[in-house]
N, C-alpha and C positions, 0 to 999 in steps of 0.2 A: 458350541450351541448358541451362545450369545451373539457370535458373529453371524451365524446363519439367520437368527431372528432379525438382526439389523439389516441384513441383505434383503430379507423378505419384506421388511417394512419399507426399505428404500424402493423396492420394485412396486409395492402397492402405492406409495406416494407418487412415483413417476407415472403410473397408469392413471391415477386420479387426476394428476395435473394435466396429462394428455387429454383425458376425456373432458375436463372442464375447459381446456383451451379450445377443443373442437366445438363444444357447445357455444362458447362465447363467439367464436368466428362465425358459426352458423347463424346465431342471432344477429350479429353485425351485418351479415349478408342479407338477411331477411329485412332488416331495417333499411338498408340501402335500396333494396328492391322496392319496398313500399314508398320510399321517398323519391324514387326515380320518376321522371316525367313520362317515360314510355311504358305503358302497362305490359307490353310484350316482353320486357326485360325481366319480368317477375319469374323467378325460377322455382317457385313453390311447387308447381306440378312436377317439374323435373326432379326436385329433391325427393318428393314422395316416390316417384317412379324408381329413382336410383336406390332407395332403401329396399324396395321390393324386388328389384331385378338384378342388382349388382352387389358384389362383395365390397367390403369397406375400403380395401386397398385401391380400388379403381373409381370410387365414387367421385372423389375430388377432381380427377382428370376428366370424368364425364361432365360434371357440372361446369367446368371451365369452358367446355366447347358445346354445351347443350343448346340446342335451338330446335325450332319446329320446321326447319327447311331441309329437305322437303317434309311436308306433313305426312302423317301415317295414312296414306291413301290406298295402299294395297289391300289391307284387310277390310277397310270400309268398302272399297270397290267390289271385292269378291263377295262380301256379305250382301250388298245391294243387288248384285247380279243373281245370287242364289235366291234371294227373296223375289225378284222379278220373275224368274223362271217358275218358281212355285206358284205365284199368283196367276201366271199365264195358264199353267196346266190345271189349276184349281178353279179358275173363274171362266176363262175363255174356251177351254176345251170341255167337252161334255163329260161331266163326272156325276155320279150318283150323290156324292157328298165329298167335302173337301178336308174333313178331319184326317182321313186316310185315303190317299188317291188310289183309284182302282187300276186295273191292268192296262188302262189306256196309255199310261206313261211308258209301257214297253215299246211303243212305237216311236218314242222320242229319239231324235238323232243324237242326243247327248249321252244317254245311259250306256254303260258298258254291257255289250251283248256278246256272249260267247260265240254266237253265230256270225258276228261281223267283226272279227278281230283284225281283219285287214284294214279297217277304218281306224287308223292309229290314234286319231284325236279322241276317240272314246275312252282311251286309257286315262285321260285327264278330264275331259268334259263331263264325265259322270258326276263330278263333284257339284255341278250346278243343279242337279235334280234331286229332290227329296221325296220320300214316300209318304209323309204326313206332317202335320203341324208339330207334333212332339219331336219328331226327327229333326225338322228344320230349326225349331226354337232352341233345342239343346245345342246343336252345332253353332248357331249364331251367337248364343250367349258365351260359350267357351272361347270361340275364336276372337270375339271382340274384347272380352275381359283380359285374355292373355296376349292376343295379337297386337293390340294398339300399344300397350306399354313396351312390348318387345320391339315393335317397329320404331318407337320413339328412341330407343337405346341403340338398336343395331341397324336401323334404316330399312327401307322397303326391299332392297335387292336381296339382302341376306335372308330376311324373313320370308320373302316370296319364294326363294329357292328352297328353303326348308319346307315350306307349306306344300309346294308343288311336288317336291321329292316324296313327301308323305303320301300325297294323293296317288302318285305313280306307283309307289311301293305297294299301296293297297290293292290296286288293280292287277299288278303283276303277281302278287301273292295269291289273290283270288283265282287268277287264270291258271296257276300251277296247282294249288291245293284244293280248289273247288271249281273246276273248269266249266261246269254246266250251269252255273248260277249267273243271273243278271246282277248288276251292281249299281247302286245309286248312293249319293250322300257324300259329304265332305269330311267324314270322320277321320279319314286317313291324314288329311292336312291338320285337323285339330289334334290328333294324337301326336303328330310330329312337333307341334308347338308345345304341347304338354310334356313330351319327352325331353325337349331341349330345356324347358324351365325346370323340370324335375331334376335333371342331371346338374344344372347350375346350382340349385339349392343343395343338392346332396354333396357336391364337391366343395362348395363354399359354406357349408352348414354353420360352422362356428362364427363366421363373419356376417351372417345374414340374420341376426337376432334369433338365437337358438329356440326360444319358446315359440315364436311365430314360425320358425322354420319347421318345427314338428307339425304344427297345425297345417301349414301349406302342404307338406308331404302327405299327411293323412287325407286332406281334401282331394288331392290329385289321385291318390290310390283309390279312394272311395268312388270317385267319378268314373275312373277307368273300369273298376270291377263291376259297378252297377250297369254301365253301358254295355260291357261285354256280356254280363249275365242276361240283360234284356235282349241282346241280339241272339244269344244262344237259345233263349226261351222261344223267341219268334221263329228261329231256324228249325228247332227240333220238336217243339211241343204244341205249337198252334196247328190245328187241323188244316189240311190242304184246302178244304172248302170254306175256310174262314177268311181272315183278312188277306188280301192279295199281297201284303208286304212279306209274306213267307217266302216269296220268290225274289225279294229285293233286300238282301242283307244290309243292315244299317252300318255301313262301313264308310 
């Protein structure tokens, strides 16, 4: 029993020493960054991103090679394009009001239309069109909050492939399970980013600050459930003569 206690004490002391050593090294790096001549060498942002996006065992390797080249342009570019398309249809096209766009957007060459499946670009381009302000703002906030840190860590090519795969999966799934519905919105890509982050937190839960890990998982689950519930409500419970968004699932 005494030997077991001694071993436990040694393990605790080793863990404490390791933690203190890591904290001292981190403080030293921060002091070096503050004392550097080039402000671009400051890794404070990358350090924060690594704590939220990466397990502990790969953080140091990431920080050693961290840089903003190339910058996270994919998510920002997609977000600006979605905003520009919404402004075009809300302002320059005739609309009764722009909080919820009316059925005029059904004529858009971007939306996914079950009557024009031969136009293959629509399986992806529907992500650029949104049915209203709430729809647009919700997608923009989520993809910027998750997408920019993910792109800083994994770079634009990987994040872009995941995002576009989610968008394509959304249109393909809709064409199979709900083949008569029109489709707008970037929620497929947003769900793909959320799914990747969710699985990363789930798999590396113990290494990504357990208390905050629980909060992160709960926030993601709450957002997904609320968005799905809102979409189902609009799909099945809003009268047909009400908001035109009933024909445009928030996907």
